[in-house]
N, C-alpha and C positions, 0 to 999 in steps of 0.2 A: 350670590344669594347664602350659599353655605358660610362663607366666610363671615359675613354680617352676623349670621345666626350665633356664631361661636364666640362672639364677643360681648356677651353679657347683655343682650339687647334691651332688657325691660327690667324696671325695679322689682325686687323680691323682698318678702318678708318671711319670718319664721319665730319660732320659740326655742330657746336652748333650756332643756332641763338641767344640764351642767355643761360646762366647758372645763376640761382639766388640761393644763398646758405645761409642758416641760420644755425649758429652753436650755440648749446646749451651746457651750463655748468652744470655738476653734481659734487657733491663731489665723489672722487675717489671711495669709498667703494660702492657707487650706481651702478658702471658700471663693477666692477671688475669680477663679476661672469658671465659676458655676453660673455667674450672673451676666447678663448681657452688658455691652460696653455704655449703654444709655443709663445705666442704674450704678449706683456705688454702695458699698458696703456700710451700713450702720454699725459703728464700732465703738467700743469702750476703752478708754486709756490708749487709744491709738495701737492697740495691740490684739484686742478680740473682736471678733465677729460671732454672730450667733444664728442657729436654727432653732426655729420653734416646732414642738411636735405637739399638736393639738388633738386632743380626743373629746368628741362633742355629740352628746345625744340630743338630736334635733327633731322638733316636731313642727307640722304644719307649714313646711316651707311651700311657697307657692308665689306667683306673680302678684305684687302688691294690689291690694283692693279685691282678690278673688276670695271666695267663702273659705273659711278653715278647713271644712270638710274635704276641699279639693287638694289640701297640701299633702306633703310627703313626709313621712316619719321615718328616720333613718340614723345609723351611726356613722360618724365621719371620723377618720384620722387623717390629718392633713400636715404636710411638711413644708415650711415655708422659711425663706432667709430673711432676716432683717435688712432692709435697705433704704436708700434715699434717692429721690427723683427730683430733678430740677425741670419744672414745667415750662412750655413754651411761654407762658405769661410770667415767668419770673419767680413763682412760688416753688419753694423747697419743701417737698412732701416726704413725710416719713411713713414707711408701709412695710409690706412682706411681699416678696417675690414668691410665686408659686412653684413649686418643685414636684409635687405629686399630691394626689389625694386618693383615700380609700374609704369605701362604703361597703356596708353589708346588703344593700338592696340593689338587684339587677335594675330596677327602673331607675334609681338615682344614678346609677353609673351611666345608664343609656342617656338620660336627660342632661346629666352633668356634661358629658363630652359633646352634646350637640350645642347647648347654649353657653359653654365656656370653654376656656383653654386650660383647665385646671388638672387635666391628666388624671381622670378617675379610674380606678381599678376596683373590682369587686374582691372582697375578703370574707372569710368566715371569722367571726368574732364573737366572744362572750363578754359581757360587761356586767359587772355588779356593782352598785353605787348606793352606799347608805349615807344620806346626809349627815355630816357632822361626825362621822365615824371612819369609814372606810371606802376604799376604791379599789377594785381588781379588774383588769382589763386584759384580755390575752386573745391573740389571733393565731390559729394554727396554720393560716395561709402564710403569713410573712414572718413569724416569730415574734411579733411586737407582745411584750408582757410588761405590765406596770402594776405594782401594788403599791398602795399608799394609804397613810393615815391621815385623816381630814381635820385632826384637832389641833394642829400647829397652830402659832401666832407669830407675831413679829418679834417676841422673845426668843423663839425657838432658833436654834443655829441653822445658818444656810448649809446647802449641801458641802461635803468635805472638797475642798479644793476650787470653790466657787470663786471666780475673780471678783465679786462683790463683797463689801464689807457689811452692808446692811439690807435688810428685805426692802427698804425704801429705795435704795439704790437699784436693787434687783429688779422692782417693779417697772422700771423704764424698759426692760426687755422681757415683758411677760406676756404682751399681746392681749388682745387684739389691737392692732396699729389701725389709724383711721383709714389707710388706703391699702388695697392690693393691686398688684401689677403683674400682667402678663404680656409677653413681648413677642412679636412675629418680626420677619425680616423689614417690614414696611413701618409698622406702628407699635406704640405702646397703649394697651388698654388699661385704663385707670377706673377701679371702681371704689367708691366711698362707702364704708361702713357706718351705720348709726344705730346706737343702742342706749337703753337706759337701764337703770338699776345695776350697774356693773360695779360689783364690790369684790374685787379679787381677794382670796385669803391664801396665806402661805399653806403648804401642805408638807407632810414628811414622807419622802420616797423611801419606802423600804426595800425595793427591788425593781430595777428598770433594765429590759433588754429591748433595744431598738436596732434591729438588724440593718434596716434601710440605711442608717447614719453611715455604716461600714462601707457602702458603695460610694459615698460622697467623698471621701478623703482617706488616706492610709493614717492620717493622724487621729489618734484616739481623742474624742471629745470629751470636755467636762460637763457634768450636769452642773448648771450655774444657777438655777432657780426652778420652782414648781408652786403653780398656783391653781385654785379651783375657782369657779364662780357659778352661781345657780340662778334658776329662773330668770332668764334674760330675754325680753323682746328685742327682736334685732331685725334691722333691714339694710338692704344694699341698694344702691343707686344703680341706674342703668350704666353700662361702661361708656366711658369718654374715651375717644381715641385721639391720639396725637402722632403725627408722622415723626418718625425717627430722624 
């Protein structure tokens, strides 16, 4: 029963005030050992693999169909690897493999760890977001710190050292992806995300410190892209399980 509960057993809906995503590039070999053998890295130029760091202000998260006032409002910081999965039906799915999730609300930590395998922990965080102007996010718990200007556009330069040559190219690794995957010894749990009004805009990162990334590999990652999206209705299907 507990195992079934933790596999995203019902569809969920929510509203994102904003989703700010930084994607970091690593040499393929730096991330290969972090994913299960049933998944493969989603790569660029057969050289780069990517970790997305998503910072999301979420409102009204609840089982689909429940009244909005029963939903949970919280901040989320999530760390995911871009991957692909070949399903039993022969479909090749592109998505994200969950590494870690952080939230500022104890209730969300509890419920997240009951109903998913997304590895929630609680953090202290301050977040200031001024639409069209700036964002500043800082956690005294983890050392996460991001300061960004939100007035960039596709004519703005990409982050220094980015493997991408254009923002259009970079958009392929900006998230969210159609699917997220969590894996246990017996099964792959596949959750499909559905969203509307998804219009990501480039942002200019003035400062970023993400200490968690240093625990993944001794290789220093490169900031590859950074995007923001605002005012997004979002929902997730119930988890679908496939035997490994």
